[in-house]
C-alpha positions as CSV (number, residue, x, y, z in Angstrom):
1,X,1.7,3.9,-3.3
2,X,5.1,5.0,-2.0
3,X,8.4,3.4,-2.2
4,X,10.0,1.8,0.9
5,X,13.7,1.9,1.2
6,X,16.9,2.5,-0.8
7,X,16.9,5.7,-2.8
8,X,13.2,6.3,-1.8
9,X,13.5,5.4,1.9
10,X,13.7,8.5,4.1
11,X,15.4,8.3,7.5
12,X,14.8,10.1,10.8
13,X,16.7,13.1,9.4
14,X,13.8,13.8,7.0
15,X,11.3,16.0,8.7
16,X,7.5,15.8,8.6
17,X,7.6,19.1,6.7
18,X,9.5,17.3,3.9
19,X,7.0,14.5,3.8
20,X,4.2,16.9,3.6
21,X,5.9,18.8,0.8
22,X,6.4,15.6,-1.1
23,X,2.7,14.8,-0.8
24,X,1.6,18.2,-2.0
25,X,4.0,18.0,-5.0
26,X,2.5,14.8,-6.2
27,X,0.0,14.6,-9.1
28,X,-3.1,12.5,-9.4
29,X,-5.2,11.5,-12.4
30,X,-8.2,9.6,-10.9
31,X,-10.6,7.5,-13.0
32,X,-14.3,7.4,-12.2
33,X,-15.6,9.1,-9.1
34,X,-13.0,7.9,-6.5
35,X,-11.2,10.5,-4.4
36,X,-7.8,11.6,-5.3
37,X,-4.9,9.6,-3.9
38,X,-1.6,8.0,-4.9
39,X,0.4,5.0,-3.8
40,X,4.1,4.9,-4.1
41,X,7.6,4.2,-2.7
42,X,8.3,3.2,0.8
43,X,9.7,5.9,3.2
44,X,10.6,5.5,6.8
45,X,9.6,8.3,9.3
46,X,11.7,8.0,12.4
47,X,11.4,4.3,13.3
48,X,7.9,4.1,11.8
49,X,7.3,3.4,8.2
50,X,4.8,4.5,5.6
51,X,4.4,0.8,4.7
52,X,3.2,-1.7,7.2
53,X,3.5,-5.4,6.5
54,X,6.3,-7.5,4.8
55,X,8.7,-6.6,2.0
56,X,11.2,-9.0,0.4
57,X,14.4,-7.8,-1.2
58,X,15.9,-9.2,-4.4
59,X,14.8,-9.4,-8.0
60,X,11.2,-10.6,-8.5
61,X,8.9,-11.2,-11.5
62,X,5.6,-11.7,-9.7
63,X,3.8,-11.1,-6.5
64,X,0.3,-12.2,-5.5
65,X,-1.8,-12.3,-2.4
66,X,-5.3,-12.0,-0.8
67,X,-6.8,-10.1,2.1
68,X,-10.2,-9.4,3.6
69,X,-11.3,-5.7,3.8
70,X,-11.6,-4.9,7.5
71,X,-14.4,-3.0,9.2
72,X,-13.0,0.5,9.9
73,X,-14.0,3.4,12.1
74,X,-13.3,6.9,10.7
75,X,-11.7,9.1,13.3
76,X,-10.9,12.1,11.2
77,X,-11.6,13.2,7.6
78,X,-7.8,12.7,6.9
79,X,-8.1,9.0,7.5
80,X,-7.0,7.2,4.4
81,X,-5.3,3.8,3.8
82,X,-5.0,0.8,1.5
83,X,-3.8,-2.8,1.6
84,X,-2.0,-3.7,-1.5
85,X,0.6,-6.0,-3.2
86,X,3.3,-4.9,-5.5
87,X,6.7,-5.1,-7.1
88,X,9.5,-2.5,-6.5
89,X,9.5,0.5,-4.2
90,X,12.1,-0.7,-1.7
91,X,15.4,0.3,-3.2
92,X,13.9,1.6,-6.5
93,X,12.1,4.6,-7.9
94,X,9.1,2.8,-9.2
95,X,6.2,0.7,-7.8
96,X,3.9,-1.5,-9.8
97,X,0.9,-2.2,-7.4
98,X,-2.8,-2.8,-6.9
99,X,-5.1,-2.7,-4.0
100,X,-8.2,-1.2,-2.4
101,X,-8.4,2.2,-0.8
102,X,-10.5,3.3,2.1
103,X,-11.1,7.0,2.3
104,X,-12.8,8.8,5.2
105,X,-12.9,12.3,3.7
106,X,-16.7,12.1,3.4
107,X,-17.1,11.2,7.1
108,X,-17.7,7.5,6.4
109,X,-15.5,4.8,4.8
110,X,-15.6,4.8,1.0
111,X,-13.8,1.9,-0.7
112,X,-12.2,2.0,-4.2
113,X,-10.2,-0.5,-6.2
114,X,-7.1,0.8,-8.0
115,X,-3.8,0.1,-9.6
116,X,-0.8,2.3,-9.9
117,X,2.5,2.4,-11.9
118,X,4.3,4.8,-9.7
119,X,5.5,7.6,-10.3
120,X,2.3,7.8,-12.4
121,X,-0.9,8.5,-10.5
122,X,-3.2,5.8,-9.4
123,X,-6.1,4.7,-11.7
124,X,-9.4,3.7,-10.0
125,X,-11.8,1.1,-11.2
126,X,-15.6,1.7,-10.7
127,X,-16.4,-1.8,-9.3
128,X,-18.2,-2.0,-6.0
129,X,-16.2,-3.0,-2.9
130,X,-17.4,-3.3,0.7
131,X,-16.0,-4.1,4.1
132,X,-15.7,-7.8,4.6
133,X,-15.1,-8.5,0.9
134,X,-12.3,-11.0,0.0
135,X,-9.8,-9.5,-2.4
136,X,-7.1,-11.2,-4.5
137,X,-4.4,-9.3,-6.3
138,X,-1.4,-10.0,-8.5
139,X,1.3,-8.1,-10.4
140,X,3.5,-10.0,-13.0
141,X,6.5,-8.6,-14.9
142,X,6.9,-9.7,-18.5
143,X,9.4,-8.8,-21.1
144,X,10.0,-5.3,-22.5
145,X,8.8,-3.6,-19.3
146,X,5.3,-5.1,-19.6
147,X,3.3,-5.6,-16.3
148,X,0.1,-7.5,-16.0
149,X,-2.0,-6.4,-13.0
150,X,-5.1,-8.3,-11.8
151,X,-7.5,-7.4,-9.0
152,X,-10.5,-9.5,-8.0
153,X,-13.3,-9.1,-5.5
154,X,-14.3,-12.8,-5.0
155,X,-17.2,-11.7,-2.8
156,X,-18.7,-9.5,-5.4
157,X,-17.6,-11.7,-8.3
158,X,-15.7,-9.1,-10.4
159,X,-12.1,-9.2,-11.8
160,X,-10.1,-6.4,-13.4
161,X,-7.1,-6.8,-15.6
162,X,-4.7,-4.3,-17.1
163,X,-1.4,-4.4,-19.0
164,X,0.9,-1.5,-18.4
165,X,4.5,-0.7,-19.4
166,X,7.2,0.8,-17.3
167,X,11.0,0.7,-17.1
168,X,11.5,-0.7,-13.7
169,X,14.0,-2.8,-11.6
170,X,11.7,-5.3,-9.9
171,X,13.8,-4.8,-6.8
172,X,11.3,-5.9,-4.1
173,X,8.0,-7.7,-3.6
174,X,5.6,-6.6,-0.8
175,X,2.2,-7.1,0.8
176,X,1.5,-4.0,2.9
177,X,-0.9,-1.4,4.2
178,X,-0.2,2.3,3.6
179,X,-1.7,5.7,4.6
180,X,-0.5,8.6,2.4
181,X,-2.0,11.1,4.9
182,X,-0.2,9.4,7.8
183,X,-3.6,9.0,9.3
184,X,-5.2,5.5,9.5
185,X,-8.8,4.8,10.4
186,X,-9.2,2.4,13.3
187,X,-9.5,-1.3,12.7
188,X,-9.0,-4.4,14.8
189,X,-7.4,-6.7,12.3
190,X,-6.6,-7.0,8.6
191,X,-5.7,-10.5,7.4
192,X,-3.4,-11.2,4.4
193,X,-3.2,-14.8,3.1
194,X,-1.5,-16.7,0.3
195,X,1.2,-14.0,-0.3
196,X,3.7,-15.3,-2.8
197,X,6.7,-13.9,-4.8
198,X,7.8,-15.8,-7.9
199,X,5.5,-18.6,-6.9
200,X,7.0,-19.2,-3.5
201,X,5.5,-18.1,-0.1
202,X,6.9,-14.7,0.9
203,X,8.4,-16.4,4.0
204,X,11.0,-18.0,1.7
205,X,12.8,-14.7,1.2
206,X,13.2,-13.7,4.9
207,X,11.2,-10.5,4.3
208,X,11.4,-7.4,6.5
209,X,8.6,-6.7,8.9
210,X,7.4,-3.1,8.9
211,X,5.1,-1.2,11.3
212,X,3.1,1.8,10.1
213,X,0.9,4.1,12.1
214,X,1.0,1.8,15.0
215,X,-0.2,-1.2,13.0
216,X,2.2,-4.1,13.0
217,X,2.4,-7.5,11.2
218,X,2.0,-10.7,13.1
219,X,4.2,-13.7,12.3
220,X,4.4,-14.7,8.7
221,X,3.4,-18.3,8.1
222,X,3.2,-19.7,4.6
223,X,2.4,-16.3,3.1
224,X,-0.3,-15.4,5.7
225,X,-0.2,-12.7,8.4
226,X,-2.4,-10.2,10.2
227,X,-2.0,-6.5,10.7
228,X,-3.2,-5.4,14.1
229,X,-2.6,-2.4,16.5
230,X,0.8,-3.3,18.1
231,X,1.8,-6.7,17.0
232,X,4.9,-8.7,16.2
233,X,7.2,-6.1,14.6
234,X,9.2,-3.6,16.6
235,X,6.9,-0.7,17.1
236,X,7.7,3.0,17.3
237,X,5.3,5.9,18.0
238,X,3.5,7.1,14.9
239,X,4.8,10.5,13.9
240,X,2.4,13.3,15.0
241,X,1.6,15.8,12.3
242,X,2.1,19.4,13.3
243,X,-0.9,21.4,14.5
244,X,-2.7,23.1,11.7
245,X,-1.8,20.4,9.1
246,X,-4.7,19.7,6.7
247,X,-5.3,17.0,4.2
248,X,-3.8,18.0,0.8
249,X,-6.2,18.5,-2.1
250,X,-4.1,15.9,-4.0
251,X,-1.9,13.3,-2.3
252,X,0.4,10.5,-3.4
253,X,1.2,7.2,-1.7
């Protein structure tokens, strides 16, 4: 969805207007009937981040992890977020990622499975996903810019695979949540488990803890952690969007 730090990380000097302009400028090519959205590099707004979770810095060839889709309450039609795992995005201009999006634009949560090779637009699969489903995801970098992406809903019993190509640096590995509209629906807890990078628990790389939209990660233990309101990471107030701001017709993570 969006990149995190480095050349793509924005600091406090970047205004909300700049962030909004970046969202409006992004393109989306959806597949199936899922709503338009994109997931991309990490960017930091003030002390808050567009990524919430853990990101490891280095050079990585694979990332994998699982989570359970939480029950959410839509508070506005702008509410939109996704948990996902991916490579790159913190200190690089690309992200290779996959996850499940929850969109409240219809007034109730609509879940969609997707992958994205940022800066290309996300691609949506048409498989059913519901709150409470257990999701597993992985991204593996091969030779010649080849990436193998796998997403499974073990509750529903489906698995999607895709092979994509991209010239990328493999500069980070992450398991995060993200809201491209800077507007999360309300949920009590989202549990990640078994998150690994290059076959090792993410803990092994002393990853950075990130808070997004007031949701913070709890302690990371053998690749498992929970995202909750408040939590373990240092928290900063979520940036308030200016009065009159509306959800863009097309957005990008």
